[in-house]
C-alpha positions as CSV (number, residue, x, y, z in Angstrom):
1,M,-164.3,118.8,81.6
2,P,-164.4,120.0,85.2
3,Y,-162.1,122.0,87.2
4,G,-161.0,124.3,84.0
5,V,-159.3,121.4,82.9
6,S,-159.2,121.0,78.7
7,E,-158.4,118.3,76.6
8,H,-155.2,120.2,75.6
9,M,-154.3,120.3,79.4
10,V,-154.6,116.6,79.7
11,E,-152.3,116.1,76.6
12,T,-149.9,118.8,77.9
13,Y,-149.5,117.6,81.7
14,G,-150.6,113.9,81.5
15,E,-147.5,112.1,80.9
16,L,-145.6,114.3,83.4
17,I,-148.2,113.7,86.1
18,F,-148.5,110.1,85.3
19,D,-144.5,109.8,85.7
20,L,-144.4,111.7,89.0
21,S,-147.3,109.9,90.6
22,L,-147.3,106.6,92.2
23,N,-147.8,104.7,88.8
24,K,-143.8,104.8,88.5
25,Q,-141.8,103.9,91.5
26,V,-138.0,103.5,91.5
27,R,-136.4,102.4,95.1
28,R,-132.9,101.9,95.7
29,G,-132.4,99.4,98.8
30,D,-135.2,99.2,101.4
31,P,-135.1,102.1,103.3
32,I,-138.5,101.8,104.4
33,R,-138.1,98.3,106.0
34,L,-134.8,99.4,107.5
35,L,-136.3,102.6,108.9
36,D,-133.7,104.7,107.2
37,H,-135.6,107.8,107.2
38,A,-132.8,110.0,105.5
39,A,-132.5,107.6,102.5
40,W,-136.2,107.4,102.0
41,L,-136.4,111.2,101.7
42,E,-133.7,111.3,99.2
43,Q,-135.7,109.0,97.3
44,R,-139.2,110.4,97.8
45,E,-139.8,111.9,94.4
46,A,-138.5,108.6,92.7
47,T,-141.0,106.5,94.7
48,G,-143.9,108.5,93.7
49,L,-145.6,111.8,94.8
50,T,-149.0,112.2,96.0
51,D,-151.6,114.6,94.2
52,P,-150.8,117.5,96.6
53,E,-147.0,117.2,96.1
54,I,-147.6,117.1,92.3
55,A,-149.6,120.2,92.5
56,G,-146.8,121.7,94.6
57,K,-144.3,121.1,91.8
58,T,-146.3,121.7,88.6
59,G,-148.3,124.6,89.9
60,L,-151.7,123.3,89.3
61,A,-154.4,123.0,91.4
62,I,-154.7,119.7,93.7
63,E,-158.2,118.8,91.9
64,Q,-156.8,119.6,88.5
65,V,-153.8,117.2,89.0
66,T,-156.3,114.6,90.4
67,F,-158.5,114.7,87.3
68,I,-155.8,114.7,84.8
69,R,-154.0,111.8,86.8
70,N,-157.2,109.8,86.7
71,I,-158.1,110.6,83.0
72,T,-154.5,109.6,82.0
73,E,-154.5,106.3,84.1
74,R,-157.9,105.3,82.8
75,R,-156.5,105.8,79.1
76,V,-153.0,104.1,80.0
77,F,-154.5,101.0,81.9
78,R,-158.0,101.1,80.3
79,L,-159.6,101.2,83.6
80,N,-162.8,102.6,84.7
81,Q,-162.5,102.2,88.4
82,Y,-160.7,105.5,88.9
83,R,-163.3,108.1,90.3
84,K,-162.6,107.4,94.1
85,L,-158.9,106.7,93.9
86,F,-157.9,110.1,95.6
87,R,-154.4,110.9,97.2
88,L,-153.6,107.2,98.4
89,G,-150.1,106.1,98.6
90,G,-146.9,107.6,99.6
91,G,-147.5,106.5,103.1
92,L,-151.0,107.6,103.2
93,R,-153.7,105.3,104.1
94,Y,-156.7,107.8,104.0
95,R,-158.3,110.5,101.9
96,E,-157.7,114.2,102.8
97,G,-161.1,115.8,102.9
98,R,-164.3,114.5,101.5
99,Y,-164.7,112.8,98.2
100,Q,-165.7,115.3,95.3
101,D,-167.2,113.7,92.3
102,P,-165.1,114.9,89.1
103,E,-168.6,115.7,87.8
104,E,-169.2,118.5,90.4
105,K,-168.6,121.8,89.0
106,F,-165.2,123.6,90.0
107,I,-165.7,127.1,91.5
108,I,-164.8,128.8,88.4
109,S,-167.0,130.6,85.6
110,D,-167.4,129.5,82.2
111,D,-165.7,132.6,80.9
112,A,-162.7,131.9,83.1
113,V,-162.7,128.2,81.9
114,A,-162.5,129.5,78.3
115,L,-159.6,131.9,79.2
116,R,-157.9,128.8,80.7
117,Q,-158.4,126.7,77.8
118,A,-157.1,129.4,75.4
119,M,-153.5,128.8,77.0
120,H,-151.3,126.6,75.0
121,F,-147.9,125.2,76.1
122,T,-146.4,122.1,74.8
123,P,-145.8,119.0,77.0
124,S,-142.0,119.1,76.3
125,E,-141.9,122.9,77.4
126,V,-144.1,122.1,80.6
127,K,-141.8,119.1,81.5
128,K,-138.7,121.1,80.8
129,Y,-139.4,124.1,82.8
130,I,-140.9,122.1,85.8
131,E,-138.0,119.8,86.1
132,A,-135.5,122.8,85.8
133,G,-137.4,124.4,88.6
134,D,-138.4,127.5,86.5
135,W,-142.0,126.7,87.0
136,N,-143.2,125.7,90.7
137,D,-146.2,126.7,92.8
138,E,-144.9,130.1,93.4
139,V,-147.2,133.0,92.9
140,L,-146.7,136.8,92.5
141,G,-147.6,137.5,96.2
142,D,-144.9,135.1,97.5
143,L,-142.2,137.1,96.2
144,L,-143.3,139.9,98.5
145,A,-144.5,138.0,101.5
146,T,-141.3,137.9,103.5
147,I,-140.0,141.5,103.1
148,D,-140.0,143.7,106.2
149,P,-143.4,145.4,106.5
150,D,-141.8,148.6,107.8
151,K,-139.5,149.0,104.8
152,S,-140.6,151.6,102.1
153,A,-142.3,150.1,99.2
154,I,-143.7,153.2,97.2
155,V,-142.3,156.5,97.3
156,V,-144.1,159.8,96.0
157,P,-143.2,163.4,96.6
158,E,-144.1,164.2,100.3
159,R,-145.1,160.6,101.0
160,G,-144.3,156.9,101.2
161,T,-146.1,153.7,101.5
162,S,-144.4,150.6,103.5
163,F,-144.7,147.1,102.5
164,G,-147.0,146.6,105.3
165,E,-149.3,149.3,104.2
166,L,-149.2,148.3,100.5
167,R,-150.2,144.6,101.4
168,K,-153.0,146.0,103.6
169,S,-154.4,148.2,100.9
170,A,-154.2,145.3,98.4
171,D,-156.1,142.9,101.1
172,C,-158.8,145.8,101.5
173,L,-159.3,146.4,97.7
174,A,-159.5,142.7,97.4
175,A,-162.1,142.3,100.0
176,G,-164.2,145.0,98.4
177,L,-163.8,143.6,95.0
178,R,-164.9,139.9,96.5
179,E,-167.9,141.6,98.1
180,Q,-169.0,143.0,94.9
181,G,-168.8,139.7,93.2
182,V,-165.4,139.6,91.5
183,A,-164.1,135.9,91.7
184,R,-161.5,133.6,90.5
185,G,-160.7,134.0,87.0
186,D,-162.8,137.1,86.4
187,V,-161.1,139.9,84.3
188,V,-160.5,143.1,86.1
189,A,-159.2,146.0,83.6
190,A,-157.3,149.0,84.9
191,Y,-157.3,152.3,83.0
192,L,-154.6,153.9,85.0
193,P,-151.5,155.6,84.9
194,V,-148.4,154.2,86.4
195,G,-148.8,154.8,90.1
196,E,-149.8,153.5,93.5
197,N,-153.3,152.7,92.6
198,L,-152.2,150.7,89.6
199,I,-149.8,148.7,91.9
200,V,-152.6,148.1,94.6
201,S,-155.1,147.1,91.9
202,Y,-152.5,144.6,90.4
203,L,-151.9,143.1,93.8
204,A,-155.6,142.9,95.0
205,T,-156.5,141.3,91.8
206,S,-153.8,138.5,92.2
207,E,-155.1,138.0,95.7
208,L,-158.5,137.1,94.3
209,G,-157.2,134.7,91.9
210,A,-158.7,137.2,89.1
211,V,-157.0,138.4,86.0
212,F,-155.4,141.8,85.5
213,M,-155.6,143.7,82.4
214,P,-153.7,147.0,82.5
215,L,-154.7,149.4,79.7
216,D,-152.5,152.3,78.2
217,S,-154.1,155.4,79.4
218,S,-153.4,156.9,75.8
219,R,-156.2,154.9,74.4
220,G,-159.6,156.1,73.7
221,G,-162.8,155.2,75.2
222,L,-164.2,153.2,72.3
223,E,-161.1,151.2,72.1
224,I,-161.1,150.6,75.7
225,A,-164.7,149.4,75.4
226,E,-163.6,147.1,72.6
227,F,-161.0,145.4,74.8
228,L,-163.5,145.0,77.7
229,L,-165.9,143.3,75.2
230,R,-163.2,141.0,73.8
231,V,-162.1,139.7,77.4
232,K,-165.5,139.8,78.9
233,A,-164.2,141.9,81.7
234,S,-166.0,142.0,85.1
235,A,-164.8,145.1,86.4
236,I,-162.7,148.3,85.3
237,I,-160.9,150.7,87.5
238,C,-160.2,153.9,85.9
239,E,-159.5,157.5,86.5
240,A,-160.7,159.5,83.4
241,T,-164.3,157.8,83.3
242,Q,-166.5,160.5,81.4
243,D,-165.4,159.4,77.8
244,L,-165.1,155.7,78.8
245,L,-168.6,155.8,80.5
246,A,-170.2,157.2,77.6
247,E,-168.7,154.3,75.4
248,I,-169.6,151.6,78.0
249,Q,-173.4,153.0,77.7
250,L,-173.4,152.8,73.9
251,L,-172.1,149.2,74.3
252,Q,-174.0,148.5,77.4
253,Q,-176.2,145.7,75.7
254,E,-173.0,143.8,74.7
255,L,-170.9,144.4,77.7
256,V,-173.2,142.2,79.9
257,H,-170.2,140.8,81.8
258,L,-169.2,144.2,83.1
259,K,-170.4,144.4,86.8
260,L,-168.5,147.2,88.2
261,V,-167.2,150.6,86.9
262,I,-164.8,151.7,89.7
263,A,-163.8,155.5,89.7
264,V,-160.6,156.9,91.3
265,G,-161.4,160.4,92.5
266,D,-164.7,162.0,91.3
267,V,-167.4,159.3,90.9
268,P,-169.8,159.9,88.0
269,A,-173.3,158.4,87.9
270,G,-173.1,154.9,87.4
271,A,-169.6,154.3,88.7
272,M,-168.5,153.1,92.1
273,S,-165.9,154.9,94.4
274,Y,-162.4,153.3,94.3
275,N,-161.5,154.9,97.8
276,E,-164.7,153.4,99.5
277,L,-164.1,150.0,98.2
278,A,-160.5,150.2,99.2
279,K,-161.8,150.8,102.9
280,T,-163.2,147.4,102.9
281,E,-162.0,145.4,106.0
282,P,-160.9,141.8,105.0
283,S,-163.1,139.2,106.3
284,A,-161.8,136.1,108.3
285,R,-162.6,134.2,105.2
286,L,-159.8,131.9,104.0
287,P,-158.0,133.5,101.1
288,Y,-158.2,131.9,97.8
289,E,-155.6,129.2,97.2
290,K,-153.7,130.4,94.3
291,V,-152.8,128.4,91.5
292,A,-149.4,129.2,89.7
293,A,-150.4,127.9,86.3
294,D,-153.5,130.0,86.2
295,P,-153.5,133.2,84.0
296,I,-152.6,136.4,86.2
297,L,-152.2,139.1,83.6
298,L,-153.5,140.0,80.0
299,T,-151.7,142.1,77.5
300,A,-153.9,144.5,75.4
301,E,-152.6,145.2,71.9
302,T,-153.9,145.6,68.4
303,N,-153.2,143.7,65.3
304,D,-152.6,145.1,61.7
305,Q,-156.4,145.3,61.3
306,A,-156.7,147.4,64.5
307,E,-158.5,144.5,66.2
308,P,-157.9,143.6,69.8
309,L,-155.0,141.2,70.5
310,I,-154.9,139.8,73.9
311,G,-151.9,137.9,75.3
312,I,-152.2,135.5,78.3
313,L,-149.5,135.5,80.9
314,T,-149.3,133.1,84.1
315,H,-148.0,133.5,87.5
316,Q,-145.3,131.3,86.4
317,N,-144.4,133.3,83.4
318,L,-144.0,136.4,85.6
319,V,-142.4,134.8,88.5
320,A,-139.8,133.1,86.3
321,S,-138.9,136.4,84.6
322,S,-138.8,138.2,87.9
323,R,-136.2,135.4,89.2
324,Q,-134.2,135.8,86.1
325,L,-133.8,139.7,86.3
326,L,-133.2,139.9,90.2
327,P,-129.5,139.1,89.8
328,L,-128.9,140.7,86.7
329,L,-130.3,144.2,88.0
330,S,-128.7,144.2,91.4
331,F,-131.3,146.0,93.2
332,S,-130.8,146.1,97.0
333,P,-133.0,146.7,99.9
334,G,-133.3,150.3,100.7
335,D,-132.9,151.3,97.0
336,Q,-135.2,153.6,95.4
337,I,-135.7,153.2,91.7
338,D,-137.3,156.0,89.7
339,L,-139.6,154.9,86.9
340,T,-140.0,157.2,84.0
341,N,-141.5,157.1,80.6
342,L,-143.1,153.7,81.2
343,P,-146.7,152.9,80.0
344,A,-148.8,150.6,82.2
345,D,-148.2,147.2,80.5
346,A,-146.9,143.7,81.4
347,K,-143.3,144.7,81.3
348,C,-143.8,147.7,83.7
349,L,-145.5,145.6,86.0
350,L,-142.9,142.9,85.8
351,L,-140.2,145.6,86.7
352,I,-142.4,146.9,89.6
353,H,-142.7,143.5,91.0
354,T,-139.0,142.6,90.5
355,I,-138.2,146.1,92.5
356,L,-140.4,145.1,95.3
357,A,-139.4,141.6,95.5
358,A,-135.7,143.0,95.9
359,G,-136.8,144.8,99.0
360,A,-136.4,148.2,97.1
361,A,-138.8,151.0,96.6
362,V,-140.5,152.3,93.6
363,S,-140.2,155.9,93.2
364,L,-143.1,157.5,91.4
365,G,-141.7,161.1,91.3
366,S,-138.6,163.1,91.6
367,E,-137.1,162.4,94.9
368,E,-133.7,163.1,96.5
369,G,-131.6,160.1,96.9
370,S,-133.2,157.9,94.0
371,H,-130.0,156.7,92.3
372,R,-131.4,154.5,89.5
373,V,-133.7,155.6,86.7
374,V,-135.9,153.4,84.5
375,G,-136.8,154.6,81.0
376,R,-138.2,153.2,78.0
377,E,-138.2,153.8,74.3
378,G,-140.3,151.1,72.3
379,D,-139.3,147.6,73.3
380,W,-136.1,148.7,74.9
381,I,-135.8,149.6,78.7
382,E,-132.9,151.2,80.2
383,I,-131.8,150.9,84.0
384,G,-128.7,153.0,84.7
385,N,-126.1,151.4,82.4
386,V,-128.2,148.2,81.7
387,K,-130.3,148.0,78.7
388,L,-133.3,145.4,78.3
389,W,-135.3,144.2,75.3
390,G,-138.6,142.5,75.4
391,L,-142.2,142.2,74.3
392,N,-145.2,141.8,76.4
393,E,-145.4,138.5,74.9
394,T,-141.9,137.7,75.9
395,L,-141.3,139.8,79.0
396,I,-137.5,140.7,79.3
397,A,-135.6,138.4,77.2
398,L,-132.4,140.2,76.2
399,I,-129.9,142.2,78.2
400,G,-126.9,144.5,77.3
401,E,-124.9,147.5,78.4
402,A,-126.3,150.9,77.7
403,G,-124.8,152.4,74.6
404,Q,-123.8,149.1,73.0
405,E,-125.7,147.5,70.3
406,I,-124.7,143.8,71.3
407,V,-127.2,142.1,73.6
408,K,-127.3,138.6,75.1
409,A,-129.9,136.2,76.0
410,V,-131.2,136.4,79.7
411,E,-130.5,133.2,81.5
412,G,-133.3,130.6,81.0
413,I,-134.3,132.0,77.6
414,E,-133.3,130.4,74.2
415,I,-132.6,132.3,71.1
416,R,-132.1,131.4,67.5
417,I,-131.8,133.4,64.3
418,F,-133.8,131.9,61.8
419,G,-132.6,132.4,58.2
420,A,-134.8,132.7,55.2
421,D,-133.5,129.5,53.9
422,G,-135.2,127.8,57.0
423,S,-131.8,127.2,58.7
424,V,-130.5,128.2,62.0
425,Q,-127.9,131.1,61.5
426,E,-124.5,131.1,63.1
427,D,-121.9,134.0,63.4
428,G,-122.7,136.8,61.0
429,G,-126.0,135.4,59.9
430,T,-129.0,137.4,59.7
431,G,-132.7,136.2,59.8
432,E,-135.7,136.3,62.1
433,L,-135.2,136.6,65.9
434,Q,-137.1,133.8,67.6
435,L,-137.0,132.7,71.2
436,R,-138.5,130.4,73.9
437,G,-138.4,130.2,77.6
438,P,-140.3,130.1,80.9
439,S,-141.6,133.7,80.5
440,L,-143.0,133.3,77.2
441,F,-146.8,133.8,77.2
442,A,-149.4,131.2,76.8
443,G,-150.9,132.3,73.6
444,Y,-153.6,134.9,72.4
445,L,-157.0,134.8,73.5
446,A,-159.6,133.6,70.7
447,D,-157.3,134.1,67.9
448,Q,-156.0,130.6,66.9
449,K,-154.8,132.1,63.5
450,T,-152.6,134.4,65.1
451,N,-151.4,132.0,67.6
452,S,-150.4,129.3,64.7
453,M,-148.5,132.2,62.8
454,V,-146.3,133.4,65.7
455,R,-145.6,130.3,67.4
456,T,-143.9,127.2,66.0
457,A,-145.0,123.6,66.9
458,D,-141.9,123.2,69.2
459,G,-142.6,126.1,71.0
460,W,-140.4,129.1,69.4
461,F,-141.9,132.5,69.3
462,R,-141.6,134.3,66.0
463,T,-141.0,138.0,66.6
464,S,-141.0,139.2,63.1
465,L,-137.8,141.2,63.9
466,T,-134.6,140.8,62.2
467,A,-131.4,140.1,64.1
468,T,-127.8,139.2,63.4
469,V,-125.5,136.7,65.1
470,K,-122.2,138.2,66.8
471,M,-120.1,135.6,68.5
472,Q,-118.4,136.8,71.5
473,S,-114.6,136.4,72.5
474,D,-115.9,134.2,75.3
475,G,-117.6,131.8,72.9
476,T,-121.2,133.1,73.7
477,S,-123.6,134.3,71.1
478,G,-124.5,138.0,71.2
479,Y,-127.3,139.6,68.9
480,V,-127.8,142.8,67.0
481,I,-131.5,143.6,66.4
482,A,-132.0,145.8,63.5
């Protein structure tokens, strides 16, 4: 199917798009004939949305919405005259832009399509999160767009970077990557410690509509090369390149998708300079139209057989989680948040983005005036007197007080403790911790067996962790993780 649409996407979004479109219209009174504009606007959604409006609500591309709607209408009404019925209705009597045949290839590589098709959400999940407003068309860059460009974003000893400078650096690196052929849906890996280069690379990749995969700097060169091979990465940005380049050269015939090895600092033979690439001036070309339902981040872990296990997170996953965390962590503009003992992974990038979205600064070294410290041990993260729990697949799902064993679900996250007898446990009951919510990942890449093991048919993620239910005096559920 074109536009990166899969049959699963049609099944997942089809009914929702059909209901939101002009196929189902409910109107109270006759506000259009009576020229009651206010009443008409109140009923706008019930009277049917156009494809661009549905795209804004669901986070899909307009082309994807149009294609899914047409296919669904064809199946519901058993029609074949659907190819040129584009964006009509809702007060419109013309088509926006030129007609584009659905058979035309969407500007996205086959590998990017395969990555998109590896994502699996249930139709009920999609409908629930969109109707609740947890998922919309917001992308990661939107959380930073309104912040004063002169405010401090990153603080390191003896130097600081403002939000304006950070955005400029990301735009320049994105332009450099684009000139080197990195495009929408391509995977850009980063073998970097937590620092400014990692943050800039993450934001630049997002600007391109590419997919970012942070790799823990404690991993060896052979392991990194195996991850690159599994995700068919187009580029890797790294500091320690000698060992890695040796492994890449050994696997050169298999790593046919790897176009760029970008080195920070000294540039060995066969690599490109990060510093030079980051000096590229952005062109006047219009930026890529970001799609919130697209993948933005890959998690790199291994299974019990030490094989690569790649999780997929979308803009909608990360934006929803960041929005959930902002009121809980009480970051304020002007704060400086020290990051310590954090590996470069999905939860680390989520916290960095949440700090920046609050208008606070990420402190990457000891700096006078920094009054909150983020530290991590295993799946637990502590920020001052708050502790958070989460996995790369779930992002931050539980929150509690430092020093206390009881934690509660972050708002928007559903938790259940599933007993060995197949029942959901109540107060005092012990079983497997399972959860679902808008921040839960889209699945593992090219690993249907693991996907079916960790996710139930109705969307619950099986953590394999044991937990006990502890009812609180206010009637809410608390949990103790073994």
